[in-house]
MILO-495942 format. One line per 4 residues: number of its first residue (from 1); for each residue y, z, x of C-alpha. Coordinates in steps of 0.02 Angstrom, whole numbers. Each point is the difference from the previous one (the first is absolute). Layout:
// MILO-495942
NUM) Y:Z:X | ...
//
This chain:
// MILO-495942
1) 0:0:0 | 113:2:152 | -2:-187:35 | -59:-91:156
5) 19:70:175 | -28:-85:166 | -159:55:88 | 88:-6:169
9) 178:66:6 | 103:-37:157 | 103:157:-31 | -137:124:-44
13) -135:-68:111 | -111:154:-10 | 19:33:-186 | -162:-15:-98
17) 23:-67:-176 | -177:43:-54 | -173:-20:71 | -175:-32:-69
21) -173:-43:64 | -24:-185:-36 | -188:15:13 | -5:130:-139
25) 120:-88:-119 | -18:-132:-133 | 96:-152:64 | 70:-122:-128
29) 72:-167:58 | 126:-101:-103 | 15:-169:84 | 140:-76:-102
33) 111:154:12 | -51:29:182 | -36:182:-39 | -137:117:58
37) -35:160:-97 | -97:149:67 | -73:127:-120 | -31:157:103
41) -60:110:-144 | 153:112:-7 | 131:-130:45 | 24:-187:-21
45) 90:-95:136 | 74:-174:-25 | 30:-117:147 | 108:-154:-23
49) 7:-136:134 | 135:-133:1 | -83:-151:80 | -168:-78:-48
53) -53:-13:182 | 34:183:34 | -86:48:-164 | -159:-95:50
57) 3:86:170 | 18:172:-80 | -147:-35:-117 | -109:-60:143
61) 40:149:111 | -25:124:-141 | -169:-74:-46 | -59:10:179
65) 62:177:17 | -84:53:-163 | -167:-66:62 | 19:90:167
69) 63:159:-82 | -140:8:-127 | -134:-34:131 | 79:140:102
73) -7:124:-144 | -177:-52:-46 | -63:23:177 | 77:162:59
77) -46:123:-141 | -185:-44:17 | -16:93:165 | -57:176:-45
81) -54:124:133 | -6:188:0 | 50:38:178 | 134:-79:107
85) 5:101:162 | 127:-118:78 | 92:-59:-155 | 163:-85:50
89) 164:73:-53 | 67:-59:-168 | 161:-47:84 | -76:-108:134
93) 3:-187:-31 | -154:-94:-55 | 64:-171:52 | -158:-27:104
97) -109:24:-154 | 110:-117:-102 | -9:-130:138 | -191:12:3
101) -10:-22:-187 | 119:-148:7 | -100:-79:141 | -160:29:-97
105) 71:-85:-154 | 64:-149:100 | -161:-26:98 | -115:8:-150
109) -61:-165:-71 | -106:96:-123 | 154:80:-76 | 78:-171:-30
113) -161:-58:-81 | -7:160:-101 | 179:-26:-57 | -44:-175:-60
117) -155:67:-87 | 103:132:-87 | 124:-133:-55 | -145:-96:-76
121) -59:162:-83 | 173:25:-71 | 2:-174:-72 | -175:27:-70
125) 51:163:-83 | 151:-87:-76 | -112:-139:-67 | -122:127:-71
129) 145:87:-85 | 55:-163:-80 | -177:-38:-57 | -14:172:-78
133) 163:-26:-91 | -61:-168:-62 | -162:75:-65 | 100:138:-84
137) 111:-129:-86 | -154:-92:-65 | -79:162:-57 | 157:51:-95
141) 27:-168:-83 | -172:-53:-64 | 34:56:-177 | 185:-44:-4
145) 67:-156:-89 | 39:-151:106 | 176:-61:28 | -28:-158:-103
149) -72:102:-143 | 148:117:7 | 115:-151:-11 | -87:-66:-156
153) -9:172:-78 | 181:43:35 | 64:-165:-68 | -104:12:-157
157) 57:177:-38 | 184:-29:40 | 35:-175:-64 | 177:42:-52
161) 51:48:175 | 48:-126:132 | -151:-48:103 | -13:81:174
165) -73:-84:152 | -109:85:128 | 88:-3:168 | -133:-50:126
169) 103:-97:127 | 57:153:98 | -148:108:-48 | -33:72:173
173) 179:8:60 | 38:179:-49 | -139:104:73 | 62:160:-79
177) -2:-57:-182 | -153:-112:-7 | -185:31:-18 | -95:-45:158
181) -138:-119:-54 | -135:-66:117 | 28:-179:50 | -181:-44:-35
185) 27:27:-187 | 53:-156:-93 | 155:3:-106 | -104:-28:-155
189) -94:162:26 | 149:113:37 | 7:141:-126 | 126:135:-37
193) -20:165:-91 | 73:5:-176 | 23:155:-102 | 81:-79:-155
197) -115:40:-149 | 79:-137:-106 | -70:-142:105 | -125:-99:-99
201) -171:5:77 | -39:-163:-86 | 133:-88:102 | -83:57:160
205) -165:-80:-40 | 1:-176:69 | -116:-126:73 | 37:52:179
209) -63:180:-18 | -174:-37:63 | 67:-105:144 | 120:138:53
213) -141:127:-3 | -104:-109:114 | 149:-25:116 | 32:187:7
217) -182:35:43 | 9:-130:137 | 162:77:67 | -77:174:8
221) -153:-63:92 | 109:-93:124 | 108:153:30 | -154:107:30
225) -67:-128:124 | 166:-9:92 | 14:190:5 | -175:19:74
229) 36:-133:131 | 165:76:55 | -72:176:1 | -147:-54:109
233) 115:-83:126 | 116:150:-1 | -144:118:35 | -59:-101:149
237) 177:-12:71 | 29:187:-20 | -164:37:90 | 59:-109:144
241) 169:87:5 | -83:170:-4 | -113:-48:145 | 152:-58:100
245) 95:161:-34 | -150:106:48 | -25:-91:164 | 186:9:40
249) 0:186:-38 | -139:27:126 | 92:-110:125 | 157:104:-20
253) -99:161:21 | -76:-67:161 | 172:-50:60 | 64:175:-30
257) -148:81:85 | 28:-107:154 | 186:39:14 | 31:168:-81
261) -72:172:33 | -125:46:-137 | 91:162:-34 | 164:-88:-35
265) 31:-51:-181 | 103:-145:-61 | 178:53:-33 | 89:-100:-132
269) 167:-62:66 | 116:-74:-130 | 57:-173:49 | 183:-13:50
273) 10:-169:-83 | -31:66:-173 | 157:103:-14 | -102:97:-123
277) 16:172:-74 | -162:90:35 | 34:126:-137 | -43:-134:-128
281) -168:26:-84 | -145:-42:115 | -129:13:-137 | 56:-162:-81
285) -45:-107:151 | -147:-90:-77 | 103:-42:-154 | 143:-79:97
289) 16:-182:-48 | 108:-150:30 | 69:-91:-152 | 93:-165:-3
293) 129:-12:-139 | 109:-139:-66 | 188:22:8 | 20:26:-187
297) -153:106:-32 | -6:188:-12 | -91:105:128 | -161:-2:-99
301) -4:-185:-39 | -91:-131:102 | 86:-153:70 | -63:-167:-65
305) -21:-82:169 | -59:146:105 | -102:105:-123 | -66:169:55
309) -58:28:177 | -56:166:74 | -32:42:181 | -185:-13:40
313) 8:162:98 | 65:102:-147 | -169:45:-72 | -106:6:157
317) -29:161:93 | -97:-15:161 | -49:181:-27 | -108:-59:-145
321) -102:-109:115 | -75:147:93 | -186:23:-19 | 5:177:67
325) -46:140:-117 | 152:110:-12 | -98:153:-47 | -103:-7:159
329) 118:77:125 | -43:36:181 | 17:179:58 | 56:56:171
333) -173:-26:73 | -8:-178:-64 | -138:28:-128 | 23:-56:-179
337) 33:132:-132 | -71:-3:-175 | 75:-119:-126 | 140:87:-94
341) 22:-41:-183 | 131:-126:-51 | 9:41:-186 | -4:152:-112
345) -152:27:-113 | 102:-23:-159 | 171:-72:-44 | 142:112:-57
349) -1:48:-185 | 125:-58:-127 | 120:145:-25 | 121:-94:-114
353) -67:98:-149 | 59:166:73 | 170:59:-62 | 86:64:156
357) 149:50:-104 | -103:123:-102 | -61:79:162 | 164:4:93
361) 135:25:-132 | -13:190:14 | 3:-4:190 | 161:-91:41
365) 72:74:160 | -158:99:38 | -121:-8:146 | -138:-118:-59
369) -126:74:122 | -18:141:-127 | -26:-116:-149 | -178:-47:-49
373) -23:-188:-12 | -143:-103:-74 | -120:-65:132 | 41:-179:-54
377) 170:20:83 | -81:39:168 | -60:-113:138 | -167:40:84
381) 84:71:155 | 62:172:44 | 165:57:72 | -94:49:159
385) -64:-178:13 | 175:-68:-30 | 55:96:155 | -135:-91:97
389) 69:-166:-63 | 154:31:106 | -111:-35:150 | -52:-174:-56
393) 107:-75:139 | -41:130:132 | -9:-139:129 | 190:14:8
397) -23:175:72 | -125:-70:124 | 130:-126:55 | 130:136:17
401) -120:101:108 | -15:-149:119 | 186:-43:13 | 97:65:149
405) 177:-26:-66 | 48:152:-108 | 116:-106:-109 | -139:-123:-37
409) -119:144:-35 | 124:58:-131 | -2:-175:-76 | -188:12:-28
413) 13:178:-68 | 136:-53:-123 | -100:-151:-54 | -152:109:-28
417) 104:114:-112 | 53:-149:-107 | -177:-70:-9 | -59:158:-86
421) 91:-53:-158 | -72:-176:-11 | -153:44:-105 | 107:77:-139
425) 74:-167:-54 | -141:-43:-122 | -47:179:-45 | 110:38:-150
429) -142:-10:-126 | -79:169:35 | 25:166:88 | -118:77:128
433) -108:149:-46 | 78:168:40 | -112:90:127 | -68:169:-53
437) 29:147:115 | -121:-9:147 | -42:-183:-23 | -21:-99:162
441) -13:-180:57 | -57:-76:163 | 13:-179:61 | -79:-54:163
445) 41:-177:54 | -78:-53:166 | 73:-174:-30 | 174:76:8
449) -47:131:129 | 57:147:-107 | -66:138:-112 | 96:86:-139
453) -22:162:-97 | 103:71:-144 | -5:156:-108 | 91:66:-152
457) 66:162:72 | 105:60:-147 | -2:-25:-188 | 167:76:-54
461) 96:-81:76 | -123:-143:31 | -7:-33:187 | -113:-126:87
465) -26:10:188 | -79:-133:111 | -39:-32:182 | -54:-159:90
469) -48:-22:181 | -31:-144:117 | -10:-25:187 | 179:-65:-11
473) 86:116:-123 | -3:152:-115 | 67:-11:-178 | 26:143:-122
477) 105:51:-150 | 5:115:-149 | 73:-71:-160 | 61:72:-162
481) 61:-126:-129 | 119:45:-140 | -19:-118:-148 | 140:-17:-126
485) -10:-99:-162 | 168:-67:-59 | -49:-92:-159 | -10:-179:66
489) -47:38:179 | -94:126:105 | 69:61:165 | -113:63:141
493) 88:106:131 | -112:45:149 | 38:160:95 | -67:24:176
497) 0:-74:174 | -116:-127:80 | -47:15:183 | -71:-118:131
501) -30:42:182 | -41:-121:140 | -88:105:133 | 18:-136:130
505) 189:20:1 | 19:176:-70 | 99:-68:-148 | 8:96:-164
509) 76:-101:-143 | 53:80:-164 | 66:-78:-160 | 31:31:-184
513) -48:-108:-150 | 109:-91:-126 | 7:16:-189 | -111:-114:-104
517) 38:-51:-179 | -112:-89:-125 | 102:-93:-130 | -44:-53:-179
521) -127:139:-24 | -8:-19:-188 | 27:-187:-27 | 27:-161:93
525) -62:-50:172 | -17:152:112 | 67:-11:176 | 25:120:142
529) 141:20:124 | 28:116:146 | 173:53:49 | 82:118:124
533) 12:21:187 | -137:45:122 | 53:83:161 | -124:-11:145
537) 26:107:152 | -100:38:155 | 3:189:20 | -63:-18:179
541) 143:-111:55 | 174:-44:-61 | 4:-169:86 | -7:-92:-166
545) -10:22:-187 | -18:-112:-152 | 64:-5:-178 | -76:-111:-133
549) 82:-29:-168 | -100:-54:-153 | 138:-89:-94 | 7:39:-185
553) -6:-146:-124 | -9:-129:140 | -166:-88:-18 | -97:128:105
557) 105:-26:155 | -2:119:147 | 120:3:145 | 14:113:149
561) 49:20:181 | -67:80:157 | 142:82:94 | 17:88:167
565) 65:177:25 | 179:-65:-4 | -24:-86:-168 | -3:-177:69
569) -115:-118:-96 | -142:-62:111 | -111:-85:-131 | 31:-50:-180
573) -137:-1:-132 | -4:-84:-170 | -122:-71:-126 | -87:50:-161
577) -111:152:-12 | -139:-91:-93 | 2:-156:110 | 59:7:180
581) 114:83:128 | 101:-98:127 | 89:52:158 | 158:-84:63
585) 133:-106:-82 | -39:-151:-110 | -42:-138:28 | -84:49:164
589) -76:165:-56 | -181:43:37 | -128:52:-129 | -68:171:49
593) -113:26:-151 | -57:-96:-153 | -100:72:-145 | -180:-55:-22
597) -42:-123:-137 | -42:76:-169 | -167:-30:-89 | 10:-146:-122
601) -54:108:-149 | 114:147:40 | 70:12:-178 | -174:34:-69
605) -36:136:126 | 148:119:-4 | 102:-103:124 | -103:69:145
609) 12:-72:174 | -162:-37:92 | 24:161:98 | 22:100:-161
613) -158:-75:-73 | -98:71:147 | 70:177:-8 | -111:68:-139
617) -157:-94:53 | -148:118:18 | -132:-63:119 | -169:88:-26
621) -13:48:183 | 176:73:-5 | -33:103:-156 | -121:112:96
625) 135:46:127 | 146:40:-116 | 48:175:-56 | -21:30:-188
629) 190:5:-15 | 26:-181:51 | 94:-108:-125 | -135:-134:-1
633) -116:127:-83 | 125:36:-139 | -85:-45:-164 | 145:-51:-112
637) 77:-114:131 | -168:-83:34 | -30:-27:-187 | 170:-82:-20
641) -39:-114:147 | -160:-57:-89 | 91:-27:-165 | -74:147:-99
645) 163:63:-78 | -73:118:-128 | -105:95:126 | 142:-3:127
649) 119:83:-124 | -130:132:-44 | -32:45:182 | 186:-4:43
653) 34:135:-130 | -150:100:61 | 59:-8:183 | 176:54:-48
657) -73:148:-98 | -106:51:150 | 157:2:107 | 90:112:-126
661) -147:121:0 | -3:10:191 | 185:34:4 | -18:137:-130
665) -136:84:104 | 112:-3:155 | 145:76:-95 | -110:138:-74
669) -61:46:174 | 175:-15:74 | -60:-133:121 | 70:-164:60
673) -92:-161:37 | -40:-30:183 | -15:-185:51 | -153:-43:102
677) 69:-127:123 | 190:27:7 | 112:148:43 | 183:41:-15
681) 102:-22:158 | 149:102:59 | 123:-118:-85 | -90:23:-167
685) -84:-173:4 | -186:-34:-16 | -94:-63:153 | -183:-31:39
689) -101:145:70 | -105:-130:93 | -167:60:-70 | -48:-138:-122
693) -85:-124:114 | -89:136:97 | -68:76:-161 | -47:-174:-61
697) -138:-5:131 | -92:108:-126 | -41:-129:-137 | 72:54:-166
701) 90:151:77 | -142:112:-57 | 64:151:99 | 162:8:-99
705) 16:73:-175 | 92:-125:-110 | 53:41:-179 | -65:-111:-140
709) 142:-124:-25 | -86:-119:-123
//
């Protein structure tokens, strides 16, 4: 709405008028108007070029850059390792890697052949689409009156009106207002739907009816034959393209192994050419398309001469070509662990029939942790397990533990803090189970090189404590969440401090958590946002600190800075908490972290990530080792996971009643609950007493007296 501005200003040479990632945007080209439009999800940018020669050059350069950019994005996120002992700094340039990828693309004949094959596939898919439309037209119009019959009928019923002529000369000129009819259908057999009940059926009966029926049958048979032929050719071409991509993927892997240390991951460096804002949504990459528009058409209309063309790389992820089983992860000794599950036993129930208003209307402004909720509103995970989810991207801590520069270490710590919120994006449909007093949870992950234990150490107020250890770091926290219901939204305010130590450097990082708010609790599409400021400090050294701001009502944006002890900014951070974090200044910032891909059926299974799906899995061999207080043995949560709602609700009420009875007994005897595996420290926080894993050597913890929790 502000008019046109020059991209390059001789006066304000360094002023940036706006930036987007071309590879992640929908590009629309209007040849006659010499305009290029970029739809970057949150913003639309319009580019107008004066001369036709310059316009053609812009289009050519942009198309080449989109192909390079999308190949770059498709390649880099596929590299997933758990340990990077010599991971390069996020600030260091990855020009060498970009050069290798560029050289690989230029030297590959197979990629050129694959590109041609994919172009053929695209044309085949377009032809199949047209054939399907043609068959649909025939299917819809079998029983409709023909155009000639409608003419006769209309004239006979409306003799007093001036006769009208059917306009057939420019029939296909206006694409928007005409019915697309397959060219193989003769004009005599074209039919249109009619809903006028006054039309005489006698007028429709003519001598050509049988002939038209035969013609229609012939047309359908021909369309089926053409469809089968095109589909067969398309299948063969796609197999060839897949084979080429697979071989090139192996070739690229070999190239990397020959030139790069195995412990060094690929770091995604944003191309300087793109001039792109990296804070734009990264999740829409595979939907980014290129559209050619006529000068007079709207943004959603197709140009007559150019039609619709999409980049062949838009819907191809090289990650999908992997034949490796993701669940079979190597441990530190190189052996293969058991296959972890990739799906829950039962989909999430339909809770639309539950009236949340009836439950919550008397609790506005109250702490919802004290309000009993139906089991249908829960997800089959526990608050203790949700604490473990914060370690999904623990490899960031491993990288920090192997980074010499203290400012770069802080970058990894800050990114790890942000990554802990990523799994909450799709989790507005249900709440985790509240742990009962004395409930525990352990998670041992040799593939990540860590083990985790948590315990509910207090019931009023509810406090959950956890501790994780690895050869590279220690992680612990105690959390108390205050939940407030405000009518249309629910606010979750965590109280407590999170700690990470890196023994190799003697660092001890501490930080707080931000406020979370779930909107549209009672009606509409629920969504979650996090807002506030996180302050990270190293209590062992004042050389640097970091502040991260979760911006309110901003599209999930985060921004932060690592500063020295004088307050000077050393590194800048930005991104989106559910997608990625970048370090540096756009357009040359470096991607430090990107969230893992979500399961395709996430909406049916509580919005769980793959890591969350694995948290409540109970392997038979593991069951023998767990204490009876472990969350995975909790009956109501297990029943919800398997879809038995009625039994889950019954056991949930029974477990809550058992907890009330135990509390009553303690009060009558003037006693307080004593946690098994955590103790209070001098600063009144809960820390591990370091006994859990030693006691676990006794399968089932038979030497310890546990109360009956469920």
